[in-house]
NUMIKE-766019 format. One record per residue: x negated, y negated, z negated of N, C-alpha, C in turn. Coordinates in steps of 0.1 Angstrom, whole numbers, padded with zeros to 4 digits, always signed. Example, Ala and Ser with C-alpha at 12.3 -4.5 7.8 and 13.67 -1.06 7.14 Angstrom:
<pts>
-0132+0057-0078-0123+0045-0078-0132+0033-0078
-0128+0022-0071-0137+0011-0071-0129+0000-0079
</pts>
This chain:
<pts>
-0013-0078-0439-0001-0086-0443+0011-0082-0436
+0022-0080-0443+0035-0077-0437+0041-0089-0431
+0052-0087-0422+0058-0098-0416+0065-0107-0426
+0070-0102-0437+0077-0110-0447+0066-0119-0454
+0054-0114-0456+0044-0122-0462+0039-0133-0453
+0038-0130-0440+0034-0140-0430+0045-0151-0430
+0058-0147-0431+0068-0158-0431+0067-0166-0443
+0063-0161-0454+0062-0168-0467+0051-0179-0465
+0041-0176-0457+0030-0185-0455+0035-0196-0444
+0042-0191-0434+0046-0199-0423+0056-0210-0426
+0066-0206-0434+0078-0215-0436+0074-0229-0442
+0065-0230-0452+0061-0243-0457+0053-0251-0447
+0046-0244-0438+0039-0252-0428+0047-0257-0417
+0059-0251-0415+0067-0254-0403+0079-0263-0405
+0078-0270-0416+0089-0279-0419+0091-0291-0409
+0080-0295-0402+0080-0306-0394+0080-0303-0379
+0084-0290-0375+0085-0286-0361+0099-0283-0358
+0103-0284-0346+0117-0282-0341+0121-0267-0342
+0111-0258-0340+0114-0244-0339+0101-0236-0340
+0102-0225-0347+0090-0216-0347+0096-0201-0345
+0087-0193-0340+0090-0179-0338+0077-0170-0341
+0079-0159-0347+0068-0150-0350+0072-0136-0344
+0064-0132-0335+0066-0119-0328+0054-0109-0332
+0057-0099-0340+0047-0090-0345+0048-0077-0337
+0037-0071-0334+0037-0058-0326+0025-0049-0330
+0028-0036-0332+0018-0026-0334+0020-0016-0322
+0009-0013-0315+0009-0004-0304-0001+0008-0306
+0003+0019-0301-0006+0031-0301-0004+0038-0287
-0015+0043-0282-0014+0050-0269-0023+0062-0270
-0017+0074-0269-0025+0086-0270-0025+0093-0256
-0037+0097-0251-0038+0103-0238-0045+0116-0239
-0039+0127-0234-0044+0140-0234-0045+0145-0220
-0056+0152-0216-0058+0156-0203-0066+0169-0202
-0062+0178-0193-0070+0190-0189-0072+0189-0174
-0084+0189-0170-0087+0188-0156-0097+0199-0152
-0093+0206-0142-0100+0218-0137-0103+0227-0149
-0093+0229-0157-0094+0238-0169-0103+0234-0180
-0108+0222-0179-0116+0216-0189-0109+0206-0197
-0109+0207-0210-0102+0197-0219-0110+0184-0220
-0104+0173-0215-0111+0161-0216-0110+0155-0230
-0119+0146-0235-0118+0141-0248-0105+0134-0250
-0097+0137-0261-0085+0130-0264-0088+0115-0267
-0078+0107-0263-0080+0093-0265-0068+0087-0273
-0071+0079-0283-0061+0072-0291-0065+0058-0293
-0057+0049-0288-0060+0034-0289-0049+0028-0297
-0052+0020-0308-0042+0014-0316-0046-0001-0318
-0036-0010-0318-0039-0024-0322-0026-0030-0327
-0028-0041-0334-0017-0048-0340-0020-0063-0341
-0010-0071-0341-0012-0086-0342+0001-0093-0340
+0001-0106-0340+0013-0113-0338+0011-0126-0329
+0022-0130-0323+0022-0142-0315+0031-0153-0323
+0026-0165-0324+0033-0176-0330+0037-0186-0319
+0050-0189-0318+0054-0199-0308+0060-0211-0316
+0057-0223-0311+0062-0235-0318+0069-0244-0307
+0080-0250-0309+0086-0260-0301+0085-0274-0309
+0080-0284-0302+0079-0297-0309+0081-0308-0298
+0090-0316-0300+0092-0328-0291+0095-0323-0277
+0102-0312-0275+0106-0308-0261+0095-0300-0254
+0083-0297-0261+0073-0290-0255+0070-0277-0264
+0063-0267-0258+0061-0255-0264+0046-0252-0265
+0042-0245-0276+0028-0240-0277+0028-0227-0284
+0018-0219-0281+0018-0206-0287+0003-0202-0290
+0002-0193-0299-0012-0187-0303-0010-0173-0308
-0019-0164-0305-0019-0150-0309-0031-0147-0317
-0030-0138-0327-0041-0134-0335-0039-0120-0340
-0050-0113-0342-0050-0100-0349-0054-0102-0364
-0057-0114-0368-0060-0117-0382-0047-0120-0389
-0042-0111-0397-0030-0112-0404-0031-0117-0418
-0043-0122-0421-0045-0128-0435-0038-0142-0435
-0038-0148-0447-0032-0161-0449-0039-0171-0440
-0052-0170-0439-0060-0179-0431-0057-0177-0416
-0054-0165-0412-0051-0162-0398-0037-0168-0394
-0028-0166-0403-0014-0172-0400-0015-0187-0399
-0022-0193-0409-0023-0208-0409-0030-0213-0396
-0041-0206-0392-0048-0211-0380-0040-0209-0368
-0033-0198-0367-0024-0196-0355-0013-0206-0354
-0007-0209-0365+0003-0219-0365-0002-0233-0361
-0013-0237-0367-0019-0250-0363-0023-0251-0348
-0028-0240-0343-0032-0239-0329-0019-0240-0320
-0009-0233-0323+0003-0234-0315+0010-0248-0316
+0010-0253-0328+0015-0267-0329+0007-0277-0322
-0006-0276-0322-0014-0286-0315-0012-0284-0299
-0011-0272-0295-0009-0270-0280+0005-0275-0276
+0015-0274-0285+0028-0280-0282+0027-0295-0281
+0019-0301-0290+0018-0316-0290+0010-0320-0277
+0000-0313-0273-0008-0316-0261+0000-0315-0248
+0010-0306-0248+0017-0303-0236+0030-0312-0235
+0032-0320-0245+0044-0329-0245+0043-0339-0233
+0054-0339-0226+0054-0348-0214+0049-0341-0201
+0044-0329-0203+0038-0322-0191+0045-0308-0188
+0055-0305-0196+0062-0292-0195+0071-0292-0183
+0073-0280-0177+0082-0279-0165+0097-0279-0170
+0100-0278-0183+0113-0279-0188+0113-0284-0202
+0125-0287-0207+0126-0292-0221+0128-0280-0230
+0119-0278-0240+0121-0267-0249+0128-0271-0261
+0139-0264-0265+0147-0268-0276+0153-0256-0282
+0156-0256-0295+0162-0245-0302+0177-0244-0300
+0183-0255-0295+0198-0256-0294+0204-0244-0287
+0199-0239-0275+0205-0228-0268+0203-0215-0275
+0194-0214-0285+0191-0201-0290+0201-0196-0301
+0205-0184-0300+0215-0178-0309+0208-0169-0319
+0213-0169-0331+0208-0160-0342+0212-0146-0338
+0202-0137-0338+0205-0123-0335+0198-0114-0346
+0205-0105-0351+0200-0095-0361+0203-0081-0356
+0193-0073-0355+0196-0059-0350+0184-0050-0350
+0186-0037-0347+0176-0027-0347+0177-0018-0335
+0166-0013-0330+0166-0003-0319+0156+0007-0322
+0159+0020-0319+0150+0031-0320+0152+0040-0308
+0142+0044-0301+0143+0053-0290+0150+0066-0295
+0159+0072-0287+0166+0084-0292+0156+0096-0291
+0154+0103-0303+0144+0113-0304+0150+0126-0310
+0148+0137-0304+0152+0150-0310+0140+0157-0317
+0129+0157-0310+0116+0163-0316+0105+0152-0315
+0101+0147-0326+0091+0137-0326+0078+0142-0320
+0071+0133-0313+0057+0136-0308+0048+0141-0319
+0049+0135-0331+0041+0138-0342+0043+0151-0348
+0055+0157-0345+0058+0171-0351+0051+0182-0344
+0046+0179-0331+0039+0190-0324+0024+0188-0326
+0018+0199-0331+0003+0198-0334-0005+0195-0321
-0016+0188-0323-0025+0185-0312-0029+0197-0304
-0032+0208-0311-0036+0220-0304-0025+0226-0295
-0013+0225-0300-0002+0230-0291+0000+0222-0279
-0002+0209-0280-0001+0200-0268-0012+0203-0258
-0024+0205-0263-0035+0209-0254-0033+0223-0248
-0028+0232-0256-0025+0246-0250-0015+0245-0239
-0005+0236-0240+0005+0235-0229-0002+0230-0217
-0011+0220-0218-0017+0215-0206-0027+0225-0200
-0033+0233-0208-0041+0244-0203-0033+0254-0195
-0022+0258-0200-0013+0267-0193-0008+0261-0180
-0004+0249-0180+0000+0243-0167-0011+0242-0157
-0023+0239-0162-0034+0239-0152-0036+0252-0146
-0035+0263-0153-0036+0276-0147-0025+0279-0137
-0013+0274-0140-0002+0275-0130-0004+0267-0118
-0011+0255-0119-0013+0247-0108-0023+0253-0098
-0033+0260-0103-0043+0265-0094-0041+0280-0090
-0039+0288-0100-0037+0302-0098-0049+0309-0091
-0061+0305-0095-0073+0311-0090-0074+0310-0075
-0069+0300-0069-0069+0298-0054-0080+0288-0051
-0090+0292-0044-0102+0284-0041-0099+0272-0032
-0087+0271-0026-0083+0260-0018-0079+0248-0027
-0077+0251-0040-0073+0240-0049-0086+0234-0055
-0091+0223-0049-0104+0217-0053-0102+0208-0065
-0090+0204-0069-0088+0196-0081-0074+0199-0086
-0073+0200-0099-0060+0202-0105-0061+0196-0119
-0050+0190-0124-0050+0184-0137-0036+0182-0142
-0035+0182-0156-0023+0180-0163-0026+0170-0174
-0017+0160-0176-0019+0150-0186-0006+0147-0193
-0008+0142-0206+0003+0137-0213-0001+0123-0219
+0007+0113-0216+0005+0100-0222+0017+0097-0231
+0014+0093-0243+0024+0089-0253+0021+0075-0258
+0031+0067-0258+0031+0053-0263+0041+0051-0274
+0037+0044-0285+0047+0040-0295+0044+0025-0297
+0055+0017-0295+0054+0003-0297+0064+0000-0308
+0060-0007-0319+0068-0011-0330+0068-0027-0330
+0079-0033-0329+0080-0048-0327+0090-0054-0338
+0086-0066-0342+0096-0073-0350+0095-0088-0346
+0107-0094-0344+0108-0108-0340+0116-0115-0350
+0111-0126-0355+0118-0135-0364+0116-0149-0360
+0126-0158-0362+0125-0172-0358+0132-0181-0368
+0131-0194-0366+0137-0204-0375+0152-0206-0374
+0158-0199-0363+0173-0200-0363+0179-0188-0370
+0171-0179-0376+0176-0168-0384+0176-0155-0377
+0170-0154-0365+0169-0141-0358+0159-0132-0365
+0163-0119-0367+0155-0109-0372+0157-0096-0365
+0148-0092-0356+0150-0080-0348+0139-0071-0349
+0142-0058-0351+0131-0048-0352+0134-0037-0342
+0124-0033-0334+0126-0023-0323+0114-0014-0323
+0116-0001-0321+0106+0009-0320+0108+0018-0307
+0098+0019-0299+0099+0026-0286+0089+0037-0286
+0094+0049-0284+0086+0061-0282+0087+0065-0267
+0076+0065-0260+0076+0067-0245+0066+0078-0241
+0071+0087-0233+0062+0098-0228+0061+0098-0213
+0049+0099-0208+0046+0099-0194+0038+0112-0190
+0044+0123-0186+0037+0135-0183+0033+0135-0168
+0021+0140-0165+0015+0140-0152+0010+0154-0148
+0012+0157-0135+0007+0170-0129+0002+0166-0115
-0009+0172-0111-0014+0169-0098-0024+0179-0093
-0024+0181-0080-0034+0190-0073-0039+0183-0061
-0051+0187-0057-0057+0184-0044-0061+0197-0037
-0057+0199-0025-0061+0212-0018-0068+0208-0005
-0077+0217-0001-0085+0215+0011-0088+0228+0018
-0087+0227+0031-0090+0239+0040-0092+0234+0054
-0103+0239+0060-0106+0236+0074-0105+0221+0078
-0111+0213+0069-0111+0199+0072-0099+0191+0069
-0089+0197+0063-0077+0190+0059-0076+0190+0044
-0072+0178+0039-0071+0176+0024-0057+0170+0022
-0050+0176+0012-0037+0171+0008-0035+0171-0007
-0026+0162-0011-0024+0161-0026-0009+0162-0028
-0006+0168-0040+0008+0169-0044+0009+0167-0059
+0020+0161-0064+0021+0157-0078+0035+0158-0083
+0036+0156-0096+0050+0156-0102+0055+0141-0101
+0063+0138-0091+0069+0125-0090+0059+0114-0089
+0047+0116-0084+0036+0106-0085+0033+0103-0099
+0034+0091-0104+0032+0088-0118+0045+0084-0125
+0057+0088-0119+0069+0082-0122+0078+0090-0132
+0073+0102-0137+0081+0111-0146+0079+0106-0160
+0086+0095-0164+0084+0089-0177+0097+0085-0183
+0099+0087-0196+0111+0084-0202+0108+0080-0217
+0118+0074-0223+0118+0073-0238+0123+0085-0244
+0118+0088-0256+0123+0100-0263+0111+0107-0270
+0114+0119-0275+0104+0127-0282+0099+0138-0272
+0093+0149-0278+0087+0159-0270+0097+0167-0262
+0110+0165-0265+0121+0172-0257+0121+0166-0243
+0116+0154-0240+0116+0149-0227+0109+0158-0217
+0099+0166-0221+0093+0175-0212+0102+0186-0207
+0112+0190-0215+0122+0200-0211+0132+0193-0202
+0136+0181-0205+0146+0174-0197+0141+0172-0183
+0128+0170-0180+0123+0168-0167+0118+0180-0160
+0118+0192-0167+0114+0204-0161+0099+0205-0160
+0091+0199-0170+0077+0198-0169+0070+0212-0168
+0074+0221-0176+0068+0234-0176+0069+0242-0163
+0081+0240-0156+0084+0248-0144+0078+0241-0132
+0075+0228-0133+0071+0220-0121+0057+0225-0115
+0048+0230-0123+0035+0233-0119+0035+0243-0107
+0043+0254-0109+0044+0264-0098+0049+0258-0085
+0059+0249-0086+0065+0243-0074+0055+0234-0067
+0047+0227-0075+0037+0218-0070+0026+0226-0062
+0023+0238-0068+0013+0247-0062+0018+0251-0048
+0030+0256-0047+0036+0260-0034+0037+0249-0024
+0042+0237-0028+0043+0227-0019+0030+0221-0014
+0020+0221-0022+0007+0217-0017+0002+0226-0006
+0004+0239-0007+0000+0248+0004+0008+0246+0016
+0021+0243+0015+0029+0240+0026+0023+0228+0034
+0019+0217+0026+0014+0205+0033+0001+0208+0040
-0007+0217+0034-0020+0219+0039-0020+0225+0054
-0009+0232+0057-0008+0238+0070+0003+0232+0079
+0009+0221+0074+0020+0215+0081+0015+0206+0092
+0024+0203+0102+0021+0193+0113+0021+0179+0107
+0015+0170+0115+0016+0156+0111+0030+0151+0113
+0034+0141+0105+0047+0135+0106+0049+0129+0120
+0060+0131+0127+0062+0124+0140+0064+0109+0138
+0063+0103+0150+0065+0088+0150+0078+0085+0158
+0086+0076+0153+0098+0072+0160+0108+0065+0151
+0118+0059+0156+0129+0053+0149+0140+0064+0146
+0143+0066+0134+0152+0077+0130+0158+0074+0116
+0168+0083+0113+0174+0082+0100+0163+0086+0089
+0164+0080+0077+0155+0083+0067+0163+0086+0054
+0161+0097+0048+0167+0101+0035+0156+0101+0025
+0157+0093+0015+0147+0091+0004+0152+0098-0009
+0143+0106-0014+0145+0112-0027+0143+0101-0038
+0149+0104-0050+0147+0094-0061+0133+0090-0064
+0123+0099-0063+0110+0095-0067+0103+0087-0056
+0109+0084-0045+0105+0074-0036+0114+0062-0036
+0127+0064-0039+0136+0053-0041+0131+0043-0052
+0126+0049-0062+0122+0040-0073+0111+0030-0069
+0102+0034-0060+0092+0024-0055+0099+0014-0045
+0108+0019-0037+0116+0010-0029+0124-0001-0036
+0130+0004-0047+0137-0006-0056+0128-0015-0062
+0117-0010-0068+0107-0018-0075+0102-0029-0067
+0097-0026-0055+0089-0036-0047+0098-0045-0039
+0109-0040-0034+0117-0048-0024+0130-0053-0030
+0133-0050-0042+0144-0056-0049+0140-0062-0062
+0133-0054-0071+0129-0059-0084+0120-0072-0083
+0109-0071-0077+0100-0082-0077+0105-0094-0069
+0112-0093-0058+0118-0105-0052+0128-0112-0060
+0135-0105-0069+0146-0111-0077+0141-0117-0090
+0128-0116-0093+0123-0123-0105+0123-0138-0104
+0131-0144-0113+0133-0159-0111+0121-0167-0112
+0112-0163-0121+0099-0171-0122+0091-0170-0110
+0092-0159-0103+0085-0157-0090+0092-0166-0079
+0105-0166-0079+0112-0175-0070+0109-0190-0072
+0107-0193-0085+0103-0207-0088+0089-0210-0085
+0081-0200-0082+0067-0202-0078+0056-0200-0088
+0061-0195-0100+0051-0193-0111+0040-0183-0108
+0043-0173-0100+0034-0162-0097+0026-0163-0084
+0028-0175-0078+0023-0176-0064+0008-0174-0063
+0000-0178-0073-0014-0177-0073-0019-0163-0076
-0011-0154-0081-0016-0141-0085-0007-0130-0079
+0005-0129-0083+0013-0117-0078+0022-0121-0066
+0022-0133-0062+0029-0137-0050+0042-0144-0052
+0049-0146-0042+0062-0154-0043+0073-0144-0039
+0084-0150-0033+0096-0141-0029+0102-0147-0017
+0108-0138-0009+0116-0143+0003+0130-0148-0002
+0133-0145-0014+0146-0150-0019+0145-0164-0024
+0155-0172-0020+0156-0186-0024+0168-0189-0033
+0167-0199-0042+0178-0201-0051+0192-0202-0045
+0193-0208-0033+0206-0210-0027+0212-0196-0022
+0205-0185-0022+0210-0173-0017+0220-0166-0027
+0218-0169-0040+0226-0163-0050+0241-0166-0049
+0249-0155-0048+0263-0157-0046+0268-0157-0031
+0258-0158-0022+0262-0159-0008+0255-0149+0001
+0243-0144-0003+0234-0136+0005+0238-0121+0005
+0239-0115+0017+0242-0101+0018+0228-0094+0018
+0224-0089+0006+0211-0083+0004+0211-0069+0011
+0222-0062+0010+0222-0049+0016+0236-0046+0021
+0238-0033+0025+0251-0029+0030+0261-0029+0018
+0274-0027+0021+0284-0026+0011+0282-0015+0001
+0273-0005+0005+0271+0007-0004+0261+0004-0015
+0254-0008-0014+0243-0011-0024+0248-0018-0036
+0247-0011-0048+0250-0017-0061+0238-0015-0070
+0232-0026-0074+0220-0025-0082+0223-0032-0096
+0220-0025-0107+0222-0030-0120+0209-0031-0128
+0209-0041-0136+0199-0042-0147+0205-0037-0159
+0199-0026-0165+0206-0019-0176+0196-0014-0187
+0192-0022-0196+0183-0018-0207+0190-0010-0217
+0203-0008-0216+0211-0001-0226+0212+0014-0224
+0206+0019-0213+0207+0033-0209+0198+0042-0218
+0204+0052-0224+0196+0061-0232+0185+0068-0224
+0173+0069-0230+0162+0077-0225+0154+0070-0213
+0160+0060-0207+0153+0054-0196+0141+0046-0202
+0130+0045-0194+0117+0041-0199+0116+0027-0205
+0125+0018-0200+0124+0004-0206+0137+0000-0212
+0143+0009-0220+0155+0006-0227+0152-0002-0240
+0161-0011-0243+0160-0019-0256+0174-0026-0258
+0175-0031-0271+0187-0039-0274+0186-0054-0273
+0173-0059-0274+0170-0073-0273+0157-0075-0265
+0156-0085-0257+0144-0088-0251+0134-0095-0261
+0123-0099-0256+0112-0104-0266+0114-0118-0270
+0125-0125-0265+0128-0138-0271+0141-0137-0279
+0146-0125-0281+0158-0123-0290+0171-0123-0283
+0171-0123-0270+0184-0123-0262+0189-0109-0262
+0202-0107-0265+0208-0094-0265+0209-0089-0251
+0206-0076-0249+0206-0070-0235+0219-0064-0232
+0224-0064-0220+0236-0058-0216+0235-0054-0201
+0242-0044-0197+0242-0040-0183+0248-0051-0174
+0241-0055-0163+0245-0066-0155+0243-0062-0140
+0252-0065-0132+0251-0063-0117+0242-0074-0112
+0231-0070-0104+0223-0080-0097+0228-0081-0082
+0232-0069-0077+0237-0068-0063+0249-0060-0064
+0261-0065-0059+0273-0058-0060+0279-0057-0046
+0281-0045-0042+0286-0042-0028+0278-0050-0018
+0265-0050-0020+0255-0056-0011+0253-0071-0013
+0261-0078-0021+0260-0092-0023+0251-0095-0035
+0242-0105-0033+0233-0109-0044+0240-0118-0053
+0241-0114-0066+0249-0121-0076+0241-0126-0088
+0230-0120-0091+0222-0125-0103+0207-0121-0101
+0199-0128-0108+0184-0126-0107+0178-0120-0120
+0166-0117-0119+0158-0111-0131+0151-0123-0137
+0159-0130-0145+0153-0142-0152+0158-0143-0166
+0149-0144-0176+0153-0146-0190+0159-0160-0193
+0161-0163-0205+0168-0175-0209+0161-0188-0204
+0148-0188-0205+0140-0200-0201+0141-0202-0186
+0140-0191-0178+0141-0192-0164+0155-0196-0159
+0165-0191-0166+0179-0195-0163+0181-0210-0166
+0175-0215-0177+0176-0229-0180+0169-0237-0169
+0157-0233-0165+0149-0240-0155+0156-0241-0141
+0162-0229-0137+0167-0228-0124+0182-0230-0122
+0190-0229-0133+0204-0229-0132+0210-0217-0126
+0202-0206-0124+0207-0194-0118+0211-0184-0129
+0221-0175-0126+0225-0164-0135+0213-0154-0136
+0211-0150-0149+0200-0140-0151+0204-0130-0161
+0194-0124-0168+0196-0113-0177+0186-0115-0189
+0187-0105-0198+0178-0105-0210+0165-0097-0206
+0156-0103-0199+0144-0096-0195+0131-0104-0197
+0131-0113-0207+0118-0119-0210+0110-0109-0219
+0100-0103-0213+0093-0092-0220+0078-0094-0220
+0072-0088-0230+0057-0089-0232+0052-0075-0234
+0040-0073-0229+0033-0060-0231+0026-0059-0244
+0023-0070-0251+0015-0070-0262+0017-0082-0271
+0013-0081-0283+0013-0093-0293+0005-0104-0288
-0005-0102-0279-0013-0113-0274-0010-0118-0260
+0003-0115-0256+0008-0120-0243+0021-0127-0245
+0024-0137-0238+0037-0144-0238+0048-0136-0231
+0060-0137-0235+0071-0131-0228+0074-0138-0215
+0075-0130-0204+0078-0136-0190+0088-0127-0184
+0094-0132-0173+0104-0124-0165+0098-0111-0160
+0104-0100-0165+0100-0087-0160+0112-0078-0157
+0110-0069-0148+0120-0058-0147+0120-0050-0160
+0132-0044-0163+0132-0034-0174+0138-0021-0167
+0150-0018-0170+0156-0007-0162+0164-0013-0151
+0159-0011-0139+0166-0016-0127+0170-0004-0118
+0183-0002-0117+0189+0010-0112+0198+0008-0100
+0199+0018-0091+0209+0019-0081+0220+0028-0086
+0233+0022-0086+0244+0030-0091+0247+0041-0081
+0251+0053-0086+0254+0065-0077+0266+0062-0068
+0266+0068-0057+0277+0068-0048+0285+0081-0048
+0292+0084-0037+0301+0096-0037+0295+0108-0030
+0283+0107-0024+0279+0118-0015+0269+0128-0021
+0271+0141-0018+0262+0151-0022+0250+0151-0013
+0239+0158-0017+0227+0159-0008+0231+0166+0004
+0239+0177+0003+0243+0184+0016+0250+0175+0025
+0259+0167+0020+0267+0158+0029+0258+0148+0036
+0248+0143+0029+0239+0133+0035+0230+0140+0046
+0225+0152+0043+0217+0159+0053+0226+0162+0065
+0238+0167+0063+0247+0171+0074+0250+0159+0083
+0249+0147+0077+0253+0135+0085+0242+0130+0095
+0230+0137+0094+0218+0133+0102+0216+0142+0114
+0216+0136+0125+0213+0143+0137+0198+0145+0139
+0191+0134+0137+0176+0134+0138+0170+0124+0128
+0163+0130+0119+0158+0122+0108+0147+0129+0100
+0145+0124+0088+0134+0129+0079+0137+0127+0065
+0134+0136+0056+0136+0135+0042+0122+0134+0035
+0120+0123+0028+0107+0120+0022+0108+0120+0007
+0097+0125+0000+0097+0126-0014+0083+0121-0020
+0084+0115-0031+0072+0111-0039+0062+0101-0033
+0063+0089-0038+0054+0079-0032+0039+0082-0035
+0031+0078-0025+0017+0080-0027+0009+0067-0022
+0016+0058-0015+0009+0046-0011+0019+0035-0008
+0015+0023-0010+0024+0012-0008+0017-0001-0004
+0023-0009+0004+0018-0022+0009+0030-0031+0012
+0029-0043+0006+0040-0052+0008+0035-0066+0008
+0040-0075+0016+0034-0088+0017+0037-0097+0004
+0031-0109+0003+0032-0117-0009+0046-0122-0012
+0055-0122-0002+0069-0126-0004+0078-0114-0006
+0072-0102-0007+0080-0090-0010+0090-0087+0001
+0086-0089+0013+0096-0088+0024+0091-0077+0034
+0080-0078+0041+0075-0068+0050+0068-0057+0042
+0071-0045+0044+0065-0034+0036+0061-0022+0045
+0052-0014+0039+0049-0001+0045+0046+0009+0034
+0053+0020+0033+0052+0029+0022+0049+0043+0028
+0041+0051+0020+0038+0065+0024+0042+0074+0013
+0045+0087+0017+0050+0097+0007+0041+0109+0008
+0042+0117-0002+0034+0130-0003+0040+0141+0006
+0053+0142+0006+0059+0154+0011+0072+0150+0019
+0074+0157+0030+0085+0154+0039+0090+0166+0046
+0103+0166+0050+0109+0177+0058+0117+0170+0069
+0116+0175+0081+0124+0169+0092+0139+0174+0090
+0148+0166+0095+0162+0169+0095+0166+0169+0110
+0172+0180+0114+0176+0182+0128+0190+0188+0129
+0199+0181+0135+0213+0186+0137+0219+0190+0123
+0217+0181+0113+0223+0183+0100+0217+0194+0091
+0205+0198+0094+0198+0208+0086+0184+0204+0083
+0180+0207+0070+0166+0205+0067+0157+0215+0074
+0146+0209+0081+0138+0218+0089+0124+0219+0083
+0114+0219+0091+0100+0222+0087+0094+0210+0079
+0084+0214+0071+0076+0204+0064+0066+0197+0073
+0065+0184+0070+0054+0176+0078+0046+0168+0067
+0034+0165+0071+0025+0158+0061+0022+0144+0066
+0017+0136+0057+0013+0122+0059+0025+0114+0064
+0037+0115+0058+0048+0107+0062+0048+0093+0057
+0051+0083+0066+0051+0069+0063+0063+0063+0069
+0067+0051+0064+0077+0043+0071+0075+0029+0068
+0080+0020+0076+0079+0006+0074+0092-0002+0077
+0093-0014+0071+0105-0022+0073+0104-0036+0068
+0115-0043+0068+0116-0056+0062+0127-0056+0052
+0124-0060+0040+0134-0059+0029+0148-0065+0033
+0147-0077+0040+0159-0084+0044+0168-0076+0053
+0162-0066+0060+0170-0058+0069+0172-0044+0065
+0162-0039+0058+0162-0025+0054+0174-0021+0046
+0177-0029+0036+0188-0025+0027+0202-0026+0034
+0203-0034+0045+0215-0035+0052+0218-0022+0060
+0207-0014+0062+0208-0002+0069+0211+0010+0060
+0214+0007+0048+0218+0018+0038+0232+0023+0042
+0233+0036+0046+0245+0041+0051+0252+0051+0042
+0245+0058+0033+0251+0067+0023+0243+0067+0010
+0250+0067-0001+0244+0068-0014+0248+0080-0021
+0238+0088-0026+0240+0100-0033+0248+0099-0046
+0254+0110-0050+0262+0110-0062+0252+0113-0074
+0258+0114-0086+0251+0116-0098+0242+0129-0097
+0247+0139-0090+0239+0151-0089+0226+0150-0081
+0225+0139-0073+0212+0137-0066+0203+0127-0073
+0207+0122-0085+0200+0112-0092+0189+0117-0101
+0180+0108-0105+0170+0111-0115+0166+0098-0122
+0161+0100-0134+0157+0089-0142+0142+0089-0143
+0136+0079-0137+0121+0078-0135+0116+0064-0139
+0104+0061-0135+0099+0047-0139+0084+0046-0136
+0078+0036-0142+0064+0034-0141+0059+0027-0154
+0046+0031-0157+0040+0025-0169+0031+0014-0166
+0030+0010-0154+0019+0001-0150+0023-0010-0140
+0034-0016-0143+0038-0027-0134+0031-0040-0138
+0022-0045-0129+0014-0056-0132+0019-0070-0128
+0017-0080-0137+0022-0093-0133+0016-0103-0144
+0015-0115-0141+0012-0125-0151-0003-0128-0152
-0006-0140-0157-0020-0144-0159-0021-0149-0173
-0028-0142-0182-0036-0130-0180-0026-0118-0177
-0031-0108-0171-0023-0097-0166-0016-0090-0177
-0004-0085-0174+0004-0077-0182+0009-0065-0175
+0004-0053-0178+0009-0040-0172+0019-0034-0181
+0032-0035-0177+0043-0031-0186+0051-0020-0180
+0059-0014-0189+0067-0002-0186+0080-0007-0179
+0084+0000-0169+0097-0003-0161+0104+0011-0159
+0117+0010-0160+0125+0022-0157+0133+0020-0144
+0135+0031-0137+0143+0031-0125+0151+0044-0124
+0164+0043-0123+0173+0055-0121+0179+0053-0107
+0179+0063-0099+0184+0062-0086+0189+0075-0080
+0199+0075-0072+0202+0087-0064+0194+0087-0052
+0195+0098-0044+0190+0099-0031+0198+0089-0022
+0191+0083-0012+0198+0074-0003+0194+0076+0011
+0204+0074+0020+0202+0075+0034+0202+0062+0042
+0192+0060+0050+0191+0047+0058+0190+0051+0073
+0196+0042+0081+0196+0044+0095+0185+0035+0102
+0181+0040+0114+0172+0032+0123+0160+0027+0116
+0152+0036+0109+0140+0032+0102+0127+0037+0111
+0117+0028+0111+0105+0031+0118+0096+0041+0110
+0095+0053+0115+0087+0063+0108+0075+0066+0116
+0064+0070+0109+0051+0073+0116+0043+0082+0107
+0034+0089+0113+0025+0098+0106+0012+0091+0102
+0004+0098+0094-0009+0092+0090-0021+0096+0098
-0019+0104+0109-0030+0108+0117-0027+0106+0132
-0037+0103+0139-0036+0103+0154-0028+0091+0160
</pts>
């Protein structure tokens, strides 16, 4: 049954409710992998269904189903309506259609070469070629693999105030990784961890330098294998974009989710050190810190024109010159909290409700080149590519580890060190931001697996960031 057919069934049933919404979604996920020169079985997972939401008497109810027959639509509506009636008087807020605005629009990921245009055999041949470049017949490489993950989500949202939105997202997540071992030492090196992901077609692989990255990963893995352990001490820390994205994600993104601030995630994903009264007054970071929520950016992993409740997306400053000015909360969370928010009510599937999520959360570039930031450091370290993370339930105290690092001494990049780690407190760390890299130091990255919600939703998030320099950070090695 098409969405239009489902609406024809729904409208006569919904004459006695205050509001109804139908959100339909079709998802496909293709995964290709070559590991140790062996082609793993290709995987393709597809599903489709819809979520029905009903407002009645100030309460809300919803029901999801993959049964798109007339009987399925009728049953989902009656279930959602019954749940709204049962929750009347118990809701944390008053649900009403009055604040909702009619929205009509379309969105399609920008594509130059569709994933479907490239034959399956050609995709696998590419992965085989990259696997050969990763190992190069070197026995010290005990594991090597290349993967391509492709997702296509097609969504349509219609509701009783006249909204009709259709959006299609094509998302590519390419992976490369090696493990090397010699004389009791084991090291790993990868392509940006799992963060090299963007919206678009097959051309994304050229944009991120996927084909050329394998040889660089090979060389850097060998450097790590014979490098000294990272030193311990308080020093300047220069972070590459593929570590900055984790720093942004964990110590800015999650703490600013308004539903988390309100306590909704306390039992599962934790709470936040941020309190409602901080907005508009709290100095989150130094004057160099400017953080934006921007789902409108082309090719970034979580771009869209509307969130999953039909709110139009726009670029918004969350932190401006270090001052906390807005949170990551959709229309419902804004209504509950009275705080300024954004269009970020998102769902990972037709069978999950929309909740407050990060989308594209970015640090705006500054004026400094990489050379200028390195030259400003007398004693410090440059770290790349996240490999481990730990942060407390309030998203404040953290400890992060990276794959690769180089010491900085007297304004120059020096020797490679392995097992680099650093720790800090979110409330202080960002105030020690001393220099922000320019556009030339920036990269567009993200993650496909940000988990939150009960039941869990592992959703896509984009992060664009320049390299950034921090002062007086506690750095330590992973050995001894």
